[in-house]
C-alpha positions in Angstrom: 80.6 27.8 150.0 79.2 26.3 146.8 78.1 29.0 144.4 75.8 28.6 141.3 75.8 31.2 138.6 74.2 31.4 135.2 76.0 32.0 131.9 74.5 32.9 128.6 76.2 32.2 125.3 74.8 34.4 122.5 76.5 32.5 119.8 75.0 29.0 120.3 72.0 30.3 122.3 72.8 28.2 125.4 71.9 29.1 128.9 73.6 27.0 131.6 74.3 26.9 135.3 77.9 26.6 136.5 79.1 25.6 140.0 82.2 26.7 141.8 83.8 26.8 145.3 84.4 30.5 146.2 84.5 32.7 149.2 81.5 34.8 150.2 83.4 38.0 149.3 84.2 36.7 145.9 80.5 36.7 144.9 80.6 40.4 144.4 83.8 40.2 142.5 82.7 37.6 140.0 79.2 38.9 139.3 80.6 42.4 138.8 83.5 41.5 136.6 81.2 39.5 134.3 79.0 42.5 133.5 81.5 45.3 134.0 78.7 47.2 135.7 80.7 48.0 138.9 83.5 49.5 136.9 81.2 51.7 135.0 79.4 52.6 138.2 82.6 53.6 139.8 83.7 55.6 136.8 80.4 57.5 136.7 80.2 58.1 140.5 83.8 58.7 141.5 85.5 60.2 138.5 82.7 62.7 137.7 83.9 65.1 140.4 81.7 68.0 139.2 78.5 65.9 139.5 79.5 64.8 143.0 80.0 68.4 144.1 76.6 69.4 142.8 75.0 66.5 144.6 76.7 67.5 147.8 75.6 71.2 147.4 72.0 70.0 146.8 72.1 67.7 149.9 73.4 70.5 152.0 70.7 72.9 150.9 67.9 70.3 151.4 69.0 69.5 154.9 69.5 73.2 155.8 65.9 73.9 154.6 64.6 71.0 156.7 66.4 72.3 159.8 65.0 75.8 159.2 61.5 74.3 159.4 62.4 73.0 162.8 62.4 69.3 161.7 65.0 66.6 162.2 66.4 65.6 158.8 65.8 62.0 158.2 67.2 60.9 154.8 66.1 58.1 152.4 68.8 57.2 149.8 67.3 55.0 147.1 70.0 53.1 145.1 72.8 54.0 147.5 75.4 51.9 145.7 78.6 52.4 147.8 76.8 54.8 150.2 78.5 57.9 149.0 75.4 60.1 148.9 74.4 58.9 152.3 77.7 59.7 153.8 77.5 63.2 152.2 74.1 63.6 153.9 75.5 62.7 157.3 78.4 65.0 156.8 75.9 67.8 155.9 74.0 67.3 159.2 71.4 64.6 158.6 70.1 63.0 161.9 69.9 59.6 160.3 70.0 58.0 156.9 68.3 54.9 155.5 70.4 53.7 152.5 68.5 51.3 150.2 70.5 49.0 147.8 68.8 46.0 146.2 72.0 44.3 145.0 73.3 42.2 147.9 77.0 42.3 147.1 76.8 46.1 146.6 74.9 46.5 149.8 77.6 44.5 151.7 80.2 46.7 150.2 78.3 49.8 151.2 78.2 48.6 154.8 81.9 48.1 154.8 82.6 51.5 153.4 80.2 53.2 155.8 81.8 51.4 158.7 85.3 52.3 157.4 84.3 55.9 157.4 82.9 55.7 161.0 79.2 56.4 160.2 77.5 53.1 161.1 75.6 54.9 163.9 74.1 57.3 161.4 73.5 55.1 158.4 71.4 51.9 158.0 72.0 50.0 154.8 68.8 48.1 153.7 69.3 45.3 151.2 65.9 45.4 149.6 64.1 46.9 146.6 62.7 50.3 147.7 59.2 49.1 146.9 59.6 46.3 149.5 60.7 48.5 152.4 58.4 48.8 155.4 58.0 51.7 157.9 57.2 51.3 161.6 58.6 50.2 164.9 60.9 47.2 164.3 60.5 47.5 160.6 63.1 48.5 157.9 62.6 52.2 158.7 61.6 53.3 162.2 60.0 56.4 160.8 59.2 58.1 157.4 62.0 60.2 155.9 61.7 63.9 155.0 64.7 64.1 152.6 64.8 61.9 149.5 68.1 61.4 147.8 68.3 59.3 144.6 70.7 58.6 141.7 68.4 56.5 139.5 68.7 58.5 136.3 70.1 57.5 133.0 70.5 59.4 129.7 66.7 59.3 129.2 66.1 60.5 132.8 63.5 57.9 133.7 64.9 54.8 131.9 66.0 53.0 135.1 62.6 52.8 136.6 62.8 56.1 138.5 59.1 56.9 138.3 57.8 53.8 140.0 60.4 54.2 142.8 59.5 57.8 143.3 55.8 57.1 143.3 56.1 54.3 145.9 58.5 56.3 148.1 56.2 59.4 148.2 53.2 57.2 149.0 54.7 54.9 151.7 58.2 56.1 152.8 58.2 59.9 152.8 56.6 62.7 154.7 54.1 64.9 152.9 56.3 68.0 152.7 59.6 66.4 152.0 62.7 67.7 150.3 64.3 65.9 147.4 67.8 65.8 145.7 67.7 66.2 142.8 64.7 68.5 143.3 63.4 68.5 139.7 64.5 67.5 136.2 63.6 68.5 132.7 64.0 66.4 129.5 64.7 68.5 126.5 64.4 67.6 122.8 65.6 69.2 119.5 64.8 68.3 116.0 67.9 67.8 113.9 68.9 66.5 110.5 71.9 64.1 110.5 72.9 61.7 107.8 75.3 59.8 110.0 72.7 59.3 112.7 70.0 58.4 110.2 72.2 55.6 108.8 72.3 53.9 112.2 68.6 52.9 111.8 68.4 52.4 108.1 68.9 49.4 105.8 70.9 51.0 103.0 70.6 49.4 99.5 73.7 47.7 98.0 73.5 45.4 95.0 70.1 44.2 96.4 67.3 46.6 96.9 65.3 46.0 100.2 61.5 46.0 100.0 59.9 49.5 100.1 58.2 48.8 103.4 61.5 48.0 105.0 63.2 51.0 103.5 60.6 53.4 104.9 60.4 51.7 108.4 61.1 54.4 111.0 63.1 51.9 113.1 62.7 51.0 116.8 60.7 53.3 119.0 63.4 53.2 121.7 65.9 56.0 122.1 69.3 55.8 120.5 71.6 56.1 123.4 74.9 57.6 122.2 77.6 60.0 123.4 76.7 63.2 121.7 80.0 64.7 122.9 81.7 62.4 120.4 79.6 63.7 117.5 80.9 66.7 115.6 78.6 69.7 115.3 79.2 69.4 111.5 77.5 66.0 111.6 74.0 67.5 112.1 71.9 70.5 111.3 69.6 72.0 114.0 66.0 72.3 112.7 64.2 73.5 115.8 65.0 75.3 119.1 65.7 73.2 122.2 62.3 72.5 123.7 61.3 71.1 127.1 59.4 67.8 126.6 58.9 66.4 130.1 59.2 67.8 133.7 59.8 65.8 136.8 59.1 67.2 140.3 60.9 64.9 142.7 59.2 66.3 145.8 55.7 65.2 144.7 56.0 62.5 141.9 52.6 61.8 140.2 51.6 58.7 139.6 55.5 49.2 117.4 54.1 46.6 115.7 56.2 43.5 115.4 56.7 41.4 112.3 57.0 37.6 112.4 59.5 36.7 109.8 60.2 33.0 110.5 58.9 30.6 113.1 61.7 28.1 113.1 65.3 28.0 114.2 67.8 26.9 111.5 68.3 23.5 113.1 64.5 22.9 113.0 64.2 23.5 109.2 63.5 20.3 107.3 63.4 19.3 103.7 59.6 19.3 103.9 59.7 23.0 104.7 61.6 23.5 101.4 59.3 21.2 99.5 62.2 18.8 98.9 64.4 21.3 97.1 68.0 22.0 97.8 69.4 25.5 98.6 71.7 26.9 95.9 72.4 30.2 97.6 72.4 30.9 101.3 72.3 34.6 102.1 72.3 36.2 105.5 72.8 39.6 107.1 75.0 38.3 109.8 74.4 40.8 112.5 72.1 39.7 115.4 70.5 41.8 118.2 71.7 39.2 120.7 75.3 39.9 119.8 77.4 41.9 122.2 81.0 41.2 121.1 82.0 41.1 117.4 82.4 37.3 117.2 78.9 36.7 118.6 77.8 37.2 115.1 79.4 33.9 114.3 76.0 32.5 115.1 75.6 32.7 111.3 78.3 29.9 111.0 76.3 27.7 113.4 73.1 28.4 111.5 74.9 27.6 108.2 76.2 24.4 109.7 72.8 23.3 110.8 71.4 23.9 107.3 74.3 22.1 105.6 72.2 18.9 104.8 69.8 21.2 102.9 72.5 22.8 100.8 73.6 21.8 97.3 77.3 20.8 97.1 78.0 23.9 95.0 75.9 26.3 97.1 77.1 29.8 97.4 77.4 31.1 101.0 77.2 34.8 101.6 79.1 36.0 103.6 81.6 33.4 102.9 84.3 34.3 105.4 85.0 36.5 108.4 88.2 38.1 109.8 89.0 39.0 113.4 91.4 41.9 113.9 93.6 43.1 116.7 95.2 46.4 117.6 96.9 47.9 120.6 95.4 51.3 121.6 95.6 53.8 124.4 92.3 55.3 125.7 91.9 58.7 127.2 89.2 57.7 129.7 88.0 54.1 129.3 90.9 52.7 131.5 89.3 54.5 134.5 86.6 51.8 134.8 89.2 49.6 136.5 91.5 52.2 138.0 91.8 52.5 141.8 90.0 55.5 143.3 91.3 55.6 146.9 89.5 58.7 148.1 86.3 60.3 146.8 85.1 63.6 148.0 87.0 63.1 151.3 85.6 59.6 151.9 87.8 56.5 152.0 86.5 54.0 149.3 89.6 51.7 149.3 87.3 48.8 150.1 85.9 49.0 146.7 89.4 49.4 145.2 90.5 46.2 146.9 87.5 44.3 145.5 88.1 45.5 142.0 91.8 44.7 142.1 91.1 41.3 143.7 88.6 40.6 140.9 91.5 40.7 138.4 92.8 37.4 139.7 89.5 35.7 138.9 89.4 33.8 135.6 86.6 35.8 134.0 88.8 39.0 134.1 90.4 37.5 131.1 87.1 37.6 129.2 86.8 40.4 126.7 84.3 43.2 127.3 82.1 44.9 124.6 82.4 48.6 124.2 81.3 51.0 121.4 84.8 52.4 120.9 83.7 55.3 118.7 82.4 56.9 121.9 85.8 56.8 123.5 88.8 58.8 122.4 91.8 56.6 121.8 95.2 56.5 120.0 96.5 53.5 118.0 99.8 52.2 119.4 100.2 49.5 116.8 99.1 48.7 113.2 96.0 46.6 112.8 96.6 42.9 112.2 94.4 40.0 111.1 94.4 37.5 113.9 91.9 34.9 112.6 90.2 34.2 109.3 87.2 31.9 109.4 85.9 30.2 106.2 82.1 29.8 106.1 82.3 27.7 102.9 82.6 24.7 105.2 80.6 23.7 108.3 82.0 24.4 111.8 85.1 22.3 112.5 85.3 20.1 115.6 88.8 21.3 116.6 89.6 24.9 117.9 91.0 27.4 115.5 94.2 29.0 116.8 96.7 31.7 115.9 99.5 33.7 117.5 101.7 36.6 116.7 103.0 39.9 117.8 102.0 43.6 117.4 104.9 46.0 117.0 104.3 49.2 118.9 104.7 52.3 116.7 104.0 54.9 119.3 105.3 55.6 122.8 103.0 55.0 125.7 103.9 56.0 129.3 101.0 54.0 130.9 101.3 50.4 129.7 98.0 49.4 131.4 96.2 51.6 128.9 97.0 49.1 126.2 94.1 47.1 124.8 93.5 44.6 122.1 90.3 44.9 120.2 88.4 42.6 117.9 85.8 43.1 115.3 84.0 40.8 112.8 83.4 41.2 109.1 86.1 43.8 108.2 84.3 45.0 105.1 81.5 46.2 107.4 83.7 47.7 110.1 86.4 49.8 108.5 89.1 51.3 110.8 91.0 54.4 109.8 93.6 56.3 111.8 95.6 59.4 111.0 98.5 60.2 113.3 97.3 57.6 115.7 93.7 58.8 116.0 91.2 55.9 115.6 87.8 56.1 113.8 85.6 53.2 114.6 82.5 51.9 112.9 79.4 53.1 114.8 77.2 50.2 113.8 78.9 47.6 116.0 80.7 47.2 119.3 84.3 46.1 119.6 85.9 43.8 122.1 88.4 45.2 124.7 90.8 43.3 126.9 92.6 45.1 129.7 96.2 44.3 130.6 96.3 43.0 134.2 99.7 44.5 135.2 99.3 48.2 136.3 102.9 48.4 137.2 104.6 47.9 133.9 107.2 50.6 133.0 107.1 52.7 129.9 106.9 50.9 126.6 109.0 52.1 123.7 108.0 52.1 120.0 110.0 50.1 117.4 111.5 47.9 120.1 108.7 46.7 122.4 106.0 44.3 121.2 102.6 42.9 122.3 102.6 39.1 121.9 99.1 37.5 121.5 97.6 34.1 121.2 93.9 33.7 120.1 91.7 30.6 120.1 88.2 30.2 118.7 86.4 27.2 120.3 83.6 26.0 118.1 82.1 23.8 120.8 81.5 26.7 123.2 81.5 29.7 120.7 84.1 31.5 122.9 87.1 33.4 121.8 90.1 33.2 124.2 92.7 35.9 123.9 96.0 36.2 125.9 98.4 39.1 125.6 101.7 40.1 127.1 104.3 42.8 126.6 107.7 41.8 125.3 110.1 44.4 126.3 113.5 44.7 124.6 116.6 45.7 126.6 
C-alpha cells in the first residue's frame, strides 16, 4: 500500500509529507519508532512488575465485589494498549470486556495479542476514542459496563486527559453503581527549597544582567516533570509537611500572561526594520523550546545565515561556534525500552516483541532519540570526544560537514547492546563529568541516544575493542546522521 506520513524538522521549521510503499503491519512499526512511545509504553507496562501485580489485585477485588452483588461483571478498559489489563480481568472472572484503544496500530496489536492468548470470545477491542463509543444493540457495546479499568495517568495524575474520559464514561458507558480500578487517587504536594531545581526555571546573570522583570518571572505555570528518584535528598530542604491537594474518586467522577517579543522571523527582517543600519553584534541565547535533540538548537545558525545581508563584515557573532560530542555509555535501565519482553504476568506478548525487533530494520531506527540522561543511571565506557565543530562566523555551507573516528573503550561491558553514543550542543553550557565511570549530565538540556542494532554481540573488552563512528551534518535538511560499529580485536 502507499503510505503518507508527516515529518517535522525543528531546525529549519519545515513540515512536509513523505510517501512510501510499506506493508500494513509496518505502519505500526514506523510510527512507533519515530516517537519511541511504544518502547516507553512497553517499559512502563511490562517492566514495572510491582505495578502490574497491584493492578491485578485491584481487578480481582473489583470483580469479586461485583459478583457478591449478584451481578455479571462487564468490564470497560479505556486505553487498553496491548490488552494486558483486559486479559487480567478475564483471568479474574469477568464475563466480558470491552477494550478501547484509539490508536489503530496499537488496537490491531491488542487484537493479535488477545487472540494469541485465546481470549477473543471474552474481549472486544474497539478502535475508537472512548468519548465516541456508543452503547446499545448492534453498537460498539451491547450493554453498559459495571467495572471500569483505566491506565490513563501520568506523573500529574490527570495530565493525559483522564478527567474528560472518566466524566464521559460515567455518563454514557457505565452503570450507576460501578466499580473502578484504580478506585481513587490523591495528588500530594510539599513545599521545598532547592537551588538546583530553582535554577531550571531561572535566567541566571552572567556578564550581562537580565531585566528585573525577567529575573523575577516565576516561570511557566506547567509542572516540572522530573524523576525525583534521581535527585539527592541533599539537593532540597523540606519546608512543609506532605499535604493532599486533589482527590479523585474514579467510581463517580464529577464533572500566564504571554509576552510578544518579536513578530517576524529572521528571514523576514529587512533593512527598513533596522532603519537602514547594519548590525555590528549579533547575540542570541541559542536554546529553543522547539528543540528536542541537542543539534536542533542549530536553528540559530540558520537564523544567523538569514540575517547575513544585514550584518557588518566585522560583526561579532555570539555564540560563534558549537561542538557536538560523543561518548559510549552503559545504561542501567534505558536499554529496556527496546528489549524483548516475551511473557508478562503469564501472558504471551511476543507479538509486540516481533514488531519491536522488526522495526529495527526500518531506516528510522537509525535516527537518534532525545532523552534527559541525568534521569537515567549510566556508566561511561569511553572518554568523551569532539565529533564536530561548527563555526557560526560564516553562513551555513552548501555541502555536508563530515567527520569520523573511533572511541576507545576504557571499561568492560558484558552487554554490548547497552552501548550508546550521545550528542550535545554548546559544550560550555552542558558540562559532563564522570568519576570512576559515573556520568553527571546537564539537567537543562536533553542528549541524543542511538541504540546499537545488534543484540547478540559478545562481550567487549577495554583497551582493545573500539567503537567506530561516522557523523554527518546536512545543512539542507538540518539532520545529523550517525553510524556506529564495534571493532573487536582478536
